[in-house]
C-alpha positions in Angstrom: -1.0 14.6 21.7 -2.9 17.0 19.3 -0.7 19.3 17.1 -2.2 21.6 14.5 -0.4 21.6 11.2 -0.8 24.2 8.4 -3.9 24.0 6.1 -3.5 21.9 3.1 -3.3 23.8 -0.1 -5.7 22.6 -2.5 -3.6 21.7 -5.8 -4.3 22.0 -9.4 -5.4 25.3 -10.9 -8.1 27.5 -9.9 -10.7 29.2 -12.4 -14.3 29.6 -12.8 -18.0 28.4 -13.8 -21.6 26.6 -12.0 -25.0 24.5 -10.2 -28.3 21.7 -10.0 -31.8 22.4 -11.2 -31.7 24.5 -14.5 -34.1 27.5 -14.6 -36.0 27.8 -18.1 -36.8 31.3 -17.7 -33.4 32.6 -16.3 -32.2 35.8 -17.8 -28.6 36.3 -17.2 -26.5 39.3 -17.7 -22.8 39.1 -17.8 -20.9 39.9 -14.4 -18.2 41.5 -16.3 -17.6 42.7 -19.8 -19.6 45.4 -21.3 -20.1 47.3 -24.6 -16.8 48.9 -23.9 -15.0 45.8 -23.1 -16.1 44.2 -26.3 -15.0 47.2 -28.4 -11.9 47.5 -26.6 -10.9 44.0 -27.7 -11.9 44.9 -31.4 -10.4 48.1 -31.1 -6.9 46.8 -30.2 -6.8 45.2 -33.5 -7.4 48.4 -35.3 -4.9 50.4 -36.9 -4.9 53.9 -36.3 -1.8 55.1 -38.1 -3.7 57.0 -40.8 -5.8 59.0 -38.4 -4.5 62.3 -37.3 -6.4 63.0 -33.8 -5.4 66.6 -34.1 -7.1 67.4 -37.2 -10.9 67.2 -37.7 -11.9 64.6 -40.5 -14.1 65.4 -43.4 -17.3 65.5 -41.1 -15.4 68.1 -38.7 -14.9 65.5 -36.1 -11.8 64.6 -34.1 -11.3 61.0 -33.7 -9.5 60.0 -30.7 -7.7 57.0 -29.8 -4.9 58.4 -27.1 -4.7 60.5 -24.0 -2.9 63.1 -26.1 -6.2 63.1 -28.3 -8.3 63.5 -25.4 -6.3 66.4 -24.0 -6.7 68.3 -27.4 -10.4 68.8 -26.4 -9.2 71.5 -24.3 -7.7 73.4 -27.3 -10.9 73.1 -29.2 -13.9 73.4 -26.6 -16.5 73.9 -29.1 -15.2 70.9 -31.3 -16.8 67.6 -32.2 -15.2 64.4 -30.8 -15.4 60.7 -31.1 -13.6 57.8 -29.4 -12.4 55.1 -31.3 -11.3 52.8 -28.6 -10.6 52.5 -24.8 -8.0 54.6 -23.5 -6.0 54.0 -20.4 -4.6 57.1 -18.9 -2.3 55.1 -16.5 -3.0 57.2 -13.3 -1.7 60.5 -14.8 -3.3 63.8 -13.8 -6.3 65.1 -15.9 -7.0 68.9 -16.0 -10.8 69.5 -16.4 -11.8 70.5 -19.9 -13.9 73.6 -20.0 -14.3 76.4 -17.2 -17.0 79.0 -16.4 -15.4 81.7 -18.8 -14.9 79.0 -21.6 -17.1 75.9 -21.0 -17.0 72.8 -23.1 -19.6 73.7 -25.8 -18.7 71.0 -28.2 -19.9 67.4 -28.4 -18.2 64.2 -27.4 -19.4 60.6 -28.5 -17.9 58.1 -26.5 -19.5 55.2 -28.0 -19.3 53.2 -25.0 -15.6 53.1 -24.8 -13.8 53.4 -21.5 -11.3 56.2 -20.4 -9.8 54.5 -17.3 -7.1 55.3 -14.6 -7.3 59.1 -14.5 -6.5 61.3 -11.7 -8.7 64.7 -12.1 -7.0 67.5 -10.4 -8.8 70.4 -9.0 -10.3 73.0 -11.5 -8.6 76.4 -11.4 -11.9 78.2 -11.1 -13.7 75.7 -8.6 -15.3 73.3 -11.2 -13.8 69.9 -11.0 -14.4 66.8 -13.3 -13.4 65.2 -16.3 -15.3 68.4 -17.8 -15.2 71.4 -15.6 -18.1 73.3 -17.0 -20.1 71.5 -19.8 -22.5 73.5 -21.8 -22.3 71.1 -25.1 -23.2 67.3 -25.2 -21.6 64.4 -23.6 -23.0 61.3 -24.9 -22.0 57.4 -24.0 -18.8 58.4 -22.1 -17.5 55.8 -19.6 -15.0 56.6 -17.0 -13.6 53.9 -14.9 -10.8 54.3 -12.1 -11.3 57.9 -11.4 -9.8 59.5 -8.6 -10.8 63.1 -7.3 -9.8 65.0 -4.3 -11.6 68.1 -3.8 -11.9 70.8 -0.8 -13.8 73.3 -2.1 -16.0 74.3 -5.2 -18.1 72.2 -7.3 -17.1 68.3 -8.1 -18.5 65.6 -10.4 -16.7 62.7 -12.1 -18.2 63.7 -15.4 -18.5 67.5 -14.9 -17.9 70.0 -12.1 -21.1 72.0 -13.5 -23.4 70.7 -16.0 -25.7 73.1 -18.1 -25.8 71.2 -21.4 -26.3 67.2 -22.0 -25.1 64.3 -20.3 -26.6 61.1 -21.8 -26.0 57.5 -21.4 -22.6 58.2 -19.5 -21.1 56.4 -16.4 -18.5 57.0 -13.9 -16.7 54.4 -11.4 -14.0 55.5 -9.1 -13.3 57.4 -5.8 -13.7 60.7 -4.5 -12.6 62.4 -1.4 -14.3 65.5 -0.5 -13.7 67.9 2.4 -14.3 71.4 3.6 -17.0 73.2 1.6 -17.1 71.4 -1.5 -20.3 70.4 -3.4 -20.0 66.9 -5.0 -21.9 64.2 -6.9 -21.1 61.0 -8.4 -22.0 62.3 -11.9 -21.9 66.2 -11.6 -21.2 68.8 -9.1 -24.1 71.3 -9.8 -26.6 71.6 -12.4 -29.6 73.9 -12.7 -30.1 73.6 -16.5 -29.5 71.1 -19.4 -30.2 67.3 -19.4 -28.9 64.4 -17.1 -30.3 61.0 -18.3 -29.8 57.4 -18.6 -26.5 57.5 -16.6 -24.6 55.4 -14.1 -22.8 56.4 -11.0 -20.6 53.9 -9.3 -18.2 56.6 -7.5 -17.5 55.9 -3.9 -17.6 59.4 -2.1 -16.0 59.6 1.3 -16.7 63.2 2.7 -16.5 65.2 5.7 -18.6 68.1 7.0 -19.6 70.9 5.9 -19.5 69.2 2.3 -22.5 68.8 0.4 -22.9 65.5 -1.4 -25.3 63.4 -3.4 -25.3 60.2 -5.2 -25.9 62.0 -8.6 -25.3 65.5 -8.0 -24.0 67.9 -5.1 -26.5 70.4 -6.1 -29.6 70.0 -8.5 -32.3 72.6 -9.0 -35.1 73.0 -11.6 -34.4 70.1 -13.8 -35.5 66.5 -14.6 -33.2 63.4 -13.8 -34.2 60.4 -15.9 -33.4 56.8 -15.7 -30.1 57.4 -13.8 -28.8 54.8 -11.4 -26.3 54.7 -8.6 -24.7 51.5 -8.2 -21.4 51.8 -6.4 -20.5 51.1 -3.2 -20.9 53.0 0.1 -20.8 56.7 0.3 -20.3 58.4 3.4 -20.3 61.8 4.9 -18.7 61.8 8.4 -19.1 58.1 8.5 -22.8 58.1 7.8 -24.4 57.2 4.8 -25.2 59.3 1.8 -28.5 58.1 0.6 -30.0 61.1 -1.4 -29.8 61.5 -5.1 -28.7 65.1 -4.3 -27.0 66.8 -1.4 -28.9 70.0 -2.0 -32.0 70.0 -4.2 -34.8 72.3 -5.3 -37.8 71.5 -7.7 -36.1 68.5 -9.1 -38.3 65.7 -10.9 -36.8 62.2 -10.7 -38.1 59.7 -13.5 -37.2 56.0 -13.0 -34.1 56.7 -11.0 -32.7 54.0 -8.9 -30.0 53.9 -6.0 -28.0 51.0 -4.5 -28.8 50.2 -0.8 -25.7 49.7 0.9 -26.8 50.0 4.4 -26.6 46.2 5.0 -22.9 45.8 3.7 -20.6 43.3 5.1 -18.1 45.9 5.6 -20.2 46.7 8.7 -19.7 43.1 10.1 -16.9 42.4 12.6 -13.6 41.3 10.9 -14.1 37.8 12.2 -17.6 37.8 10.6 -16.3 39.2 7.3 -13.4 36.3 7.5 -15.7 33.5 7.9 -18.1 34.7 5.1 -14.9 35.0 3.0 -14.0 31.4 3.8 -17.3 30.0 2.8 -17.2 31.7 -0.5 -13.8 30.7 -1.5 -14.4 27.1 -0.6 -17.2 27.3 -3.0 -15.1 28.9 -5.3 -12.3 26.3 -5.2 -14.8 23.4 -5.8 -16.1 25.1 -8.8 -12.9 26.1 -10.3 -10.2 23.5 -9.8 -9.0 22.1 -12.9 -8.3 18.5 -13.8 -7.9 15.9 -16.4 -8.4 12.1 -16.8 -5.7 9.5 -17.8 -8.2 7.5 -19.8 -11.8 7.9 -21.2 -14.4 7.8 -18.7 -18.2 7.5 -19.1 -20.6 7.6 -16.3 -24.2 7.0 -16.7 -26.8 8.5 -14.3 -29.3 5.7 -13.1 -32.2 8.0 -13.3 -31.6 10.9 -15.5 -29.8 11.2 -18.9 -29.2 14.9 -18.4 -27.0 13.9 -15.5 -24.7 11.7 -17.7 -20.9 12.6 -17.4 -18.4 12.1 -20.0 -14.6 12.6 -19.3 -12.1 12.3 -22.4 -8.4 12.4 -22.3 -6.9 15.7 -23.5 -9.5 17.7 -22.1 -9.3 20.0 -19.1 -12.4 20.0 -16.8 -13.3 22.7 -14.3 -14.9 21.8 -10.8 -15.6 18.8 -8.8 -17.9 16.6 -10.8 -21.8 16.5 -10.4 -22.7 13.7 -8.4 -25.3 12.8 -5.4 -22.6 11.6 -3.1 -21.7 14.6 -1.2 -17.9 14.1 -1.1 -15.6 16.5 -0.3 -12.6 18.4 -2.3 -10.1 16.6 -0.3 -11.6 13.4 -1.3 -11.7 14.2 -4.8 -8.1 15.5 -4.9 -7.2 12.1 -3.3 -8.0 10.2 -6.6 -5.1 11.9 -8.5 -1.5 11.4 -8.6 0.9 14.4 -8.2 1.2 14.5 -12.3 -2.6 14.9 -12.3 -3.4 11.5 -13.6 -5.9 9.2 -11.7 -4.7 6.8 -9.1 -4.9 3.1 -10.1 -7.5 2.2 -7.4 -9.9 4.6 -9.3 -9.3 2.8 -12.6 -9.0 -0.7 -11.5 -12.6 -1.2 -10.5 -15.3 -2.1 -13.1 -16.2 0.9 -15.0 -19.7 2.2 -13.6 -21.4 4.9 -12.1 -20.4 4.1 -8.5 -16.8 3.9 -9.4 -15.6 7.5 -10.1 -18.4 9.8 -10.5 -20.6 8.9 -7.2 -17.4 8.4 -5.2 -16.1 12.1 -5.2 -18.7 14.6 -6.6 -21.2 16.9 -5.3 -24.7 18.2 -6.4 -25.9 21.6 -5.8 -26.9 21.3 -2.1 -23.8 19.2 -1.3 -21.6 21.9 -2.7 -23.0 24.3 -0.3 -22.9 21.9 2.4 -19.0 21.6 2.0 -18.7 25.4 1.6 -20.4 25.7 4.8 -19.0 22.8 6.8 -15.5 24.3 7.2 -17.2 27.3 9.3 -20.4 25.8 10.7 -20.4 22.7 13.0 -24.1 23.2 13.0 -24.6 22.3 9.4 -26.4 19.1 9.1 -28.5 19.2 6.0 -28.2 16.6 3.3 -30.4 17.5 0.4 -32.2 20.7 -1.1 -35.3 19.9 0.6 -33.5 19.5 4.1 -32.3 23.0 3.8 -35.7 24.6 4.5 -35.7 26.1 7.9 -38.5 24.1 8.9 -36.4 20.9 8.8 -34.1 22.3 11.4 -31.0 20.9 10.1 -29.0 23.9 10.6 -30.4 26.4 8.0 -31.8 29.6 9.4 -33.9 32.0 7.4 -32.7 35.6 6.6 -35.4 38.0 7.4 -38.5 37.3 9.0 -40.7 35.9 6.1 -43.8 34.0 7.3 -44.0 30.2 7.1 -40.1 29.9 7.2 -40.2 27.6 10.4 -43.4 25.6 9.5 -43.5 25.0 5.8 -41.6 22.5 3.8 -42.5 23.9 0.3 -40.9 27.2 -0.8 -43.9 28.3 -3.3 -46.3 27.9 0.0 -43.9 30.4 2.0 -44.2 32.7 -1.2 -48.0 32.3 -1.0 -48.0 33.8 2.7 -45.4 36.6 1.8 -45.7 39.7 -0.5 -42.8 40.0 -3.3 -41.6 43.2 -1.6 -41.7 41.3 1.7 -39.5 38.6 0.3 -37.3 41.1 -1.5 -36.7 43.0 1.6 -35.5 39.7 3.2 -32.8 39.4 0.2 -31.8 42.8 0.9 -30.4 41.6 4.5 -28.4 38.8 3.0 -24.6 38.8 2.8 -21.7 36.9 1.0 -21.7 33.6 2.0 -25.4 33.2 2.6 -27.4 30.6 0.6 -30.6 30.5 -1.5 -32.8 27.5 -2.1 -36.0 26.7 -3.8 -37.9 23.4 -3.3 -41.6 23.2 -4.4 -44.2 21.1 -6.2 -46.6 23.2 -8.2 -49.7 20.7 -8.9 -51.5 23.2 -10.6 -49.2 23.6 -13.5 -47.2 20.1 -12.9 -43.8 22.0 -12.0 -41.4 20.8 -9.4 -37.9 22.5 -8.7 -35.3 22.2 -6.2 -31.8 23.9 -6.4 -29.3 25.7 -4.2 -26.9 28.5 -4.9 -24.2 30.5 -2.5 -24.0 34.1 -2.7 -20.4 35.2 -3.9 -20.9 38.8 -2.9 -23.5 40.9 -1.1 -26.6 41.6 -3.1 -27.1 44.5 -5.3 -30.1 46.0 -4.1 -31.6 49.2 -6.1 -34.4 51.3 -4.6 -36.5 53.8 -6.2 -37.0 57.4 -5.1 -39.9 56.0 -2.7 -37.7 53.4 -1.2 -39.2 50.2 -3.0 -36.8 47.5 -4.3 -36.6 47.2 -7.9 -36.7 43.5 -8.2 -35.7 43.3 -11.9 -32.8 45.8 -11.5 -31.6 44.2 -8.4 -29.4 41.1 -8.5 -27.2 38.5 -6.9 -23.8 37.1 -7.9 -23.9 33.5 -7.1 -21.8 30.3 -7.2 -23.5 27.0 -8.1 -23.2 23.3 -9.0 -25.3 21.4 -11.6 -26.5 24.3 -14.0 -24.2 23.1 -16.7 -24.9 19.4 -16.6 -24.4 18.9 -20.3 -20.7 19.6 -19.4 -20.8 23.1 -21.4 -17.3 24.4 -21.2 -16.2 21.3 -19.7 -17.9 22.2 -16.2 -21.0 21.5 -14.6 -20.5 24.7 -12.5 -21.1 28.3 -13.0 -19.2 30.8 -11.0 -20.1 34.6 -10.2 -23.3 34.2 -12.2 -25.4 37.2 -12.2 -29.1 36.8 -11.6 -32.0 39.0 -11.1 -33.8 39.1 -8.0 -37.0 39.0 -10.1 -36.0 35.7 -11.6 -35.2 34.3 -8.1 -38.7 35.5 -6.8 -40.5 33.8 -9.7 -38.9 30.7 -8.8 -39.5 30.6 -5.2 -36.0 30.9 -3.8 -35.8 31.5 0.1 -32.6 33.2 1.4 -30.9 31.3 4.0 -27.9 31.2 6.5 -26.7 29.3 9.4 -25.8 29.8 13.2 -22.0 30.5 12.6 -22.6 33.1 9.7 -25.5 34.7 11.5 -23.5 35.2 14.7 -20.2 35.9 13.1 -18.1 33.5 15.0 -16.2 30.4 14.2 -16.4 27.9 17.1 -13.0 26.1 17.9 -12.3 23.0 16.4 -12.2 20.1 18.8 -10.8 16.9 17.7 -9.4 14.0 19.7 -9.0 10.2 19.7 -10.6 8.3 22.7 -7.6 5.9 22.9 -4.3 7.2 24.0 -2.5 3.9 24.3 0.6 3.3 22.4 2.2 0.3 20.8 1.8 -1.5 17.6 -1.3 -3.3 19.0 -3.3 -0.2 19.4 -2.7 1.4 15.8 -6.2 0.5 15.0 -7.9 0.9 18.3 -10.1 3.9 19.3 -12.5 6.5 17.5 -11.6 9.9 16.2 -14.4 12.5 17.1 -14.7 16.0 16.2 -17.3 18.8 16.6 -17.0 19.6 12.7 -17.7 17.3 9.8 -14.7 14.7 9.5 -13.2 14.5 6.3 -10.4 11.8 6.7 -8.0 10.0 8.9 -4.5 8.9 8.0 -2.1 6.4 9.6 1.4 7.0 8.4 4.6 4.7 9.2 8.1 6.2 8.9 11.4 4.2 9.3 14.3 5.4 11.6 15.6 7.6 8.5 12.1 9.7 8.5 11.4 7.9 5.4 7.6 6.9 4.9 7.3 3.2 4.2 3.5 2.8 4.5 0.7 5.3 4.5 -3.1 4.9 4.4 -6.0 7.5 4.4 -9.5 6.6 4.7 -12.4 9.1 4.4 -15.5 9.1 6.2 -18.4 6.9 4.4 -20.1 7.8 1.1 -22.8 5.4 0.4 -23.5 3.7 -2.8 -26.2 5.2 -5.4 -29.3 3.1 -4.2 -28.9 4.1 -0.6 -27.8 7.6 -1.5 -31.2 8.5 -2.9 -33.4 6.2 -0.8 -31.9 6.5 2.8 -31.9 9.7 4.6 -29.0 8.9 6.4 -27.0 8.3 3.3 -25.3 11.9 3.6 -25.2 12.2 7.5 -22.8 14.6 8.8 -20.0 12.2 10.1 -18.1 13.5 13.1 -16.5 10.3 14.3 -14.4 7.5 12.6 -13.7 4.2 14.1 -10.1 3.3 13.6 -10.9 -0.5 13.2 -11.6 0.4 9.7 -7.9 0.3 9.1 -7.4 -3.1 10.4 -8.2 -4.5 7.0 -5.2 -2.7 5.5 -2.5 -3.3 8.3 -1.5 -6.5 6.7 -0.2 -4.6 3.6 2.8 -3.1 5.7 6.1 -4.7 4.8 8.1 -4.0 8.1 11.7 -5.4 9.0 12.2 -7.3 12.1 13.9 -5.4 14.7 13.6 -2.1 13.2 12.4 1.0 14.8 9.3 2.6 13.2 7.2 5.8 14.0 3.4 5.7 14.0 1.5 8.8 13.3 -2.1 9.3 13.5 -3.8 12.3 11.8 -7.1 13.5 10.9 -8.5 16.5 8.6 -11.9 17.9 9.7 -13.8 20.1 7.2 -11.8 23.1 8.6 -9.1 21.9 6.0 -6.6 21.9 8.7 -4.5 18.5 9.4 -4.5 17.7 13.3 -1.9 15.0 14.7 -3.7 13.0 17.3 -1.3 10.3 18.3 2.4 9.6 17.5 4.7 7.0 19.0 7.4 4.4 18.2 7.5 0.8 18.1 9.9 -2.1 17.3 8.9 -4.6 14.7 
């Protein structure tokens, strides 16, 4: 009998952080948190009670800290304004400031603060945006959570029409454009003035015969400098909007970039999207689970002091510990009691590296292995070096970079391919894919090996010629082992933002596997090859599955359905000396001989003449529990 139960929920808390070989030249940018976010935190502590938003100060500047203060701009379109903090408009309607008869001709300094959750309604004279018509100066103004619906006229998140200055501004949100509207992420139309150093992250969904561009709907006779479109897909009748302007004439673009969304995961089948999310979430759970110890533990790594682990009572740790054992998250959780303390069997052994740390941790490649194992029966690799496609251990190249199937050194692969070629291969990756580097540069005595998993689709930014800007483009990754000094009580980094240029300089190769590539999850096949019943057959037979096998459990219940004996055994994880010297130490176990339970059966204390129920269950890497055999017997 085989019966599938609900997936086991992973216990303890979920949070963040990440990975293995540390890069010395890695330039990191925060995934979240901006000047405005920081300013907001400071602004919330300020007291504005002595500031009158509706009267200019001694310098003639209106200082704004509420939505009402923002609305006051309409009454003084030639005034000077300055934001003092972030302002959340709560989804209320916003009437554009300035129109063709009386444009906004003043100046507003946003100071990097964020105006959020604002619903911009259509301008009365056909110019729709935070500003209807701007002929003044809009500096460092950030809009987030903007919504605009526009059927006709000119629409832009910052301004429907700009004939003044828009500098260091940004907008994120959604536009729904239809009929004859002319729309852009920043401005609807502009034929004079300045548009520079600004970012558009507005998702535009348009229908013909609308005219739509990433920055502007209509741009003429101007220079656009250092502007970037980084948002999600923009479409018109379901087709990509890829031009900076829907209609342009005599426009000079200087160092402008646009995000390439042509390979978005959203274009994959729902099943393909699901399995990529499963892989990413499995990695995230491994790196964010919270735990603590019931006594101080110290584990010294035999070959590297940088890998030493120290766990202290009273501290909360995040993520499965860093080890070379490649054990599953389920195995890690099994070491804890329900109250979060460690089980006796963990603490009863002599203190040593092979006791706790090696028993239930993962390293960088092991983490990716277990993230993939739940959706990929073809996953077989054991170490970072085995992940190179040439080893044929289940990892496949993303893109057609030369040398992928023949070379076992990532630097040598790069020697055969240009940086743009490798960047184009990165542009083909999706959430759930992996990146790996393994090389030995004898010329400078450098050696590196490390593995990461993509938490999101890559952000690929191209210039006006279609070339990928590798320094502006980036990945968001999860990784184990980058914080081996236990910074923030974790050896993980979650949602780590890394420039493509950094990865290319360190010879990372983009990888996937058969299941991610095909977008299909094979059915889990699991069974025991002995279906005989009776007490004498409790430890007879072999459990087999096409996925990696995590654990097998025997449970004995009495006639009142009370569990009187239970034992869970996990697939083998070898000791340190074999784990580093024996290639088979981390073999993908797909079978388990029940004879391993024989040594524990004697622990059962059963009453003569009583009836008991025997249940054999197993957990493959999919995380589901399968009941494989069940019968009653009389003691």
